[in-house]
Every structure is written in structure tokens, then in C-alpha cells.
C-alpha positions, 0 to 999 in steps of 0.5 A, spaced: 500 490 547 493 487 544 491 489 537 486 494 539 491 498 543 496 497 537 491 500 532 490 506 537 497 507 538 500 506 531 494 507 526 489 512 529 495 516 533 499 517 526 493 517 522 495 524 519 502 521 518 500 515 514 495 518 510 500 524 508 505 519 506 500 515 501 497 522 498 505 524 497 506 517 493 500 518 489 502 526 487 509 524 486 506 518 481 501 523 478 507 528 477 512 523 474 507 521 469 505 528 466 507 528 459 507 520 458 502 518 454 500 511 452 504 508 446 500 506 440 500 498 438 500 494 432 500 487 431 501 482 426 500 474 426 506 469 424 506 462 423 512 459 426 513 453 421 512 448 426 507 442 426 501 443 431 503 443 438 500 436 442 500 440 449 500 447 452 508 446 454 510 445 446 505 451 444 509 455 449 516 452 447 514 454 440 512 461 442 518 462 446 522 460 440 519 466 436 519 471 441 527 469 442 528 471 435 523 477 435 527 480 441 534 479 438 537 486 437 540 484 430 533 482 428 530 488 430 536 492 427 534 489 420 527 491 421 528 498 423 533 499 417 527 496 413 522 500 416 526 506 415 526 508 422 531 511 427 530 508 434 534 504 439 534 497 437 536 495 444 530 499 447 525 497 442 527 489 443 527 490 450 521 494 451 516 495 445 516 488 442 511 482 445 509 475 442 503 472 445 501 464 443 495 463 440 493 456 443 496 450 441 497 453 434 503 454 431 501 462 429 503 467 434 501 474 435 507 479 434 505 486 437 510 492 436 509 499 440 511 506 438 509 513 440 507 514 433 501 510 430 504 509 423 511 507 425 508 502 430 504 499 424 510 499 419 515 496 424 510 491 426 510 489 419 517 489 417 519 485 424 514 480 422 517 479 415 524 479 418 522 474 423 519 469 418 526 470 414 530 468 420 525 462 422 525 460 415 533 459 415 533 452 417 528 450 411 532 454 406 538 450 408 535 444 407 532 446 400 540 448 398 542 441 400 537 438 396 539 442 390 546 440 391 545 433 392 540 433 385 546 436 382 551 431 384 547 425 382 545 428 375 553 429 374 555 422 376 549 419 372 552 423 366 559 421 367 557 414 368 553 414 361 559 417 358 564 412 360 559 406 358 558 410 351 566 410 350 567 403 352 563 400 346 561 393 346 567 391 351 568 393 358 575 392 361 575 391 368 578 398 370 572 401 366 567 396 370 570 398 377 569 405 375 562 404 373 561 400 380 564 406 384 559 411 380 553 407 382 555 406 389 556 414 389 549 415 386 546 410 391 549 414 397 547 421 394 540 418 393 539 416 400 541 423 403 537 426 398 531 422 400 533 424 408 533 431 406 526 431 402 523 427 408 525 433 413 523 438 408 516 434 408 516 435 415 518 442 416 512 447 414 514 454 411 514 460 416 510 466 413 506 472 415 499 469 416 496 476 417 499 483 416 500 488 421 493 492 422 492 500 424 495 501 430 491 503 436 493 507 443 494 503 449 490 504 455 493 509 460 496 506 466 497 512 470 491 511 475 493 503 477 500 506 478 498 512 482 493 507 486 499 502 487 504 508 489 498 510 494 498 503 497 506 503 498 506 510 501 501 508 506 505 502 508 511 506 508 507 511 513 505 505 517 512 503 518 514 510 520 509 510 525 511 504 528 518 506 528 516 512 532 511 508 536 517 503 538 522 509 539 517 513 543 511 509 546 505 513 547 499 512 552 492 512 548 485 513 552 483 513 559 483 505 560 490 505 558 492 511 563 488 507 568 492 501 567 499 504 567 497 508 574 493 503 577 488 508 579 480 508 577 478 512 570 474 517 572 472 519 565 474 523 559 472 531 559 469 532 552 462 535 554 459 529 550 453 525 553 452 518 551 459 516 550 463 511 554 466 515 560 465 521 557 463 526 562 461 534 562 465 538 568 459 537 573 459 530 572 467 529 573 466 534 579 462 529 582 466 523 581 472 527 583 469 528 590 467 521 590 474 519 589 477 524 594 472 521 599 474 514 598 482 516 600 480 521 605 483 527 602 480 534 602 485 537 597 485 534 590 492 536 586 491 536 578 498 534 575 499 532 568 502 533 561 498 539 559 500 546 559 499 550 566 494 554 563 489 549 561 491 545 568 489 551 572 483 552 568 480 545 569 482 546 576 478 552 577 472 549 574 472 543 578 474 547 585 468 552 583 463 546 582 466 542 588 465 548 592 458 551 590 451 550 593 451 543 596 443 543 594 445 544 587 451 538 587 449 532 583 451 526 588 449 519 585 444 516 580 438 512 583 432 509 579 427 513 575 421 516 579 424 517 586 424 525 585 421 530 581 427 533 579 429 534 571 435 529 570 441 531 566 440 527 560 434 531 558 433 538 556 427 542 556 423 536 557 426 532 551 432 527 551 438 530 550 443 527 545 445 520 548 440 520 553 434 515 554 427 515 557 429 508 560 436 509 563 437 511 570 436 519 572 440 523 577 437 526 583 439 532 587 440 531 594 444 535 599 452 534 599 455 530 605 459 534 610 465 531 608 465 534 601 464 541 604 472 542 604 474 539 598 479 543 594 482 542 587 488 546 585 494 545 580 499 541 583 505 547 582 501 551 587 500 545 592 507 544 592 509 551 594 503 552 599 501 546 602 508 543 605 508 542 612 500 543 613 498 537 617 490 539 616 491 538 608 490 531 606 492 531 599 490 526 593 493 527 586 488 526 580 492 525 573 490 529 567 493 527 560 491 528 553 487 522 550 494 521 547 500 522 550 507 520 550 509 515 555 515 519 557 511 525 558 508 522 564 514 521 568 514 528 572 507 525 574 510 519 577 516 523 580 510 527 584 507 521 586 513 518 589 516 524 592 510 527 596 507 520 597 500 523 596 495 518 594 493 517 587 485 518 587 484 517 579 486 519 572 482 523 567 483 524 560 482 531 556 479 530 549 483 534 543 478 538 542 477 540 549 485 542 549 483 546 542 478 550 546 483 551 552 488 554 547 483 558 543 480 561 550 488 563 552 489 566 545 482 570 546 484 572 553 491 575 551 488 578 545 483 582 549 489 584 554 493 587 548 487 591 546 483 593 552 488 596 557 
């Protein structure tokens, strides 16, 4: 199956199904979004207290650190309590808090979403304050250590001064040893104090750089979501169409039907001139007559997966055209100018749709004698009336819709294999033609009911 065949069998034949799945998906998406108004968002800017990042990776790591703190359930719960709001801390931390880094700077944008603009602003400010508190805990710990070391050093120095003052002019060996121990402790604590002060100097204090501003409503995602749902619906419809086609393959077009039966394609009955192999009934009758003469048959049996009444109507029309006045039968095409007769491609001296003044014109000539006895009948009538008649040389003409299931043609193959009748060609009937047949049947039945 080539690409063109797959396009016709899967896409074009199931186009209504595919489009319907897409429309259903779009409608469901729109229906689910009814009453779901976009939330409001308020942003505050927070400095993480770190040095300026030397690379984008380091900046991303700093922003990730702030995000990890801001989306913690305990931090969000404290911010909700400070703002006086009753929300689910887990849901807010998961769905309503966003942190975005600003280049390589230690400043990040903290955004909070809420259905209420005032609540979004209050919660954003409270969360920014709480994040600053959490980020400032390491510096606060260093400041406490610095204060404790300073107090310890001051106490040791006071103790040393008291011992020196109490010893008067003479220092005993014991007092000298105690003073040496105090000096060693003061020196050790001084070294620790220098290290802590060095860390404090390298650590910036986190703070709220920009307070939360007025909340603004976000853009609705209803249309993008509906578009995405439509695309997914089309994909689902295409999958269903492909599955149906694989379970019940179809034959689409007169060319595919011709390849299936190995018979010439005589055309498509659609009454449109200028279309490839598109034939009116009169032109189709001409081709049927030529095909019947080619296989030396005088009876053409119509067989195919279309309703019996439609098959009988088509057989009647073809039989009428092949059995009419020989002088009015169109036989073949010749170059322009060999006859003064009006070509079928013109109407009232003007080119018809699809016609052209430069293309070949059709000439009216007498009908060959071998065509005089060509009859066209439905296959069911032939099966009953022509058994045992040696003077009837029957050929089969397959008539099928432009798109028909493959298993719908099995009975045609059975007829050919059972009777041994030669196959003279295949013809497809356009869908609008079948609709005309059905409309004609409905009008005929209604007329019979109204008029006795």
C-alpha cells in the first residue's frame, strides 16, 4: 500500500470519523474549562544572600536553593499563618509557587498564584519574608557563635586579670601555670572567632529586595488546551481509522478496483466532464460496448456491492443507450474538423465545464453490426434467464462505489469463478450518484403510496 493509497483508504474514507474525534476532544476540553478562570499572580524579589554567580550553572543552583525553600510545606504553612489565609499548604507549595532566577545575580523572582488578587499579594509578601528568615538561618547561627566566643574570651580575660591582681608581686608556680592555661584558651578562642568573622564577612544577609506588587490576572490557557486536545483527538481518530482499515480493508477508486480484478477501468459514473475517467452514462455506454466487443460478448452482466435497485437502474440506462438508434451512438474520438457534428464537450456552441476548443472532438458515426445485439442486465436476472442458452455470450462488468469494503466484493469474485464469464471491466459509482439513486427510490415509493 503506497502513500496515496493509504491516504485515500485511511484518511479520506474516514475523514468524518477523524474530524469528529478532533471536535469531540475540543468540546470536552472547553466544557471542562467552564468556570475555571485564570488565577491572579503577585511577585516579590528576594536576594539569596550568596555571592554573584560566576556561571549560569552556579546561578541555577542558587535559584534552585531558593525554590527548594519556598516550596517546602512547612515554610508555606508558616507564610499562610502569617498572612491569615486558610489554604492547603501542600497544594499551594505544589501548584501556586514559582521561583525564577534573574541572570547570574543572587536575586530571584518569587511568584505566588491565587484566585483572589489581594490574597495573592499578601501571601507573596509573607512567603518572601519567611524565605528570607529560612535563608538567613546559617548567618544567624554564625552571629550567635561569634557572640558566644566574644563572651567566652571576655570572661577568660577577666579571670586572668583577677588572678594576676590577687597574686600581688610574687607569682607562684601554680598561679603561673593557671595563667598560661588561660592564655592558651584565650588564644584558641580568638582563632575560632577570627574564622567565624571571616565566614560572616563572606556571607551576605538575605533580604527582600522588592516587596510584592499588585496581583495581575494570568492569561487563560483555554484556547491552547483546546487546540492540544483537538490535535490529540485527531491522532486518536486516525488511530481508530487505521485500526478499522486493518481489520476491514477497503478498495478506493477505480484504479485500485482495476488492479484488484485485473480488468480495465472503464470509468466513474459521476456526470462531471473534465475529471480523469469521469464519465456520463452515454460515454460509459460507449466504453462498455467497446469492452464487450473486445471479449466477444453480446450480454453484459452488472455485478457489484450496490443495492439491487441501483444496479437495475444503471443496467436499464446502459441497455437503453446501447440498444438505441445506431445513428445517435457515439463511437470514438477523432481529430477536430473531420465532422460538422457538435462535440459532446460543447453546449449551444460554448465549451462545457471541463471542455476545451483544442481537445479532440467526438464524431457521430453508424454503429457496428456486432453491437446491435449487446444487452445490459443485472447479474441476478441473468443467473435465472441465461442458463443453458448457448447463443448468449455473457461478460461481467463490476460496478462498485468509489470506496467499498474488500469483503463486499467477494460475491462478485464468486460469480466470476462460478460461471466462468469473462470480466470486461470495472466501473465505480460516485457517492453523490448513489445518493441520487436513493433519492429517486424514495420519490418513487412515495409516489406509489400517494397515487394508486
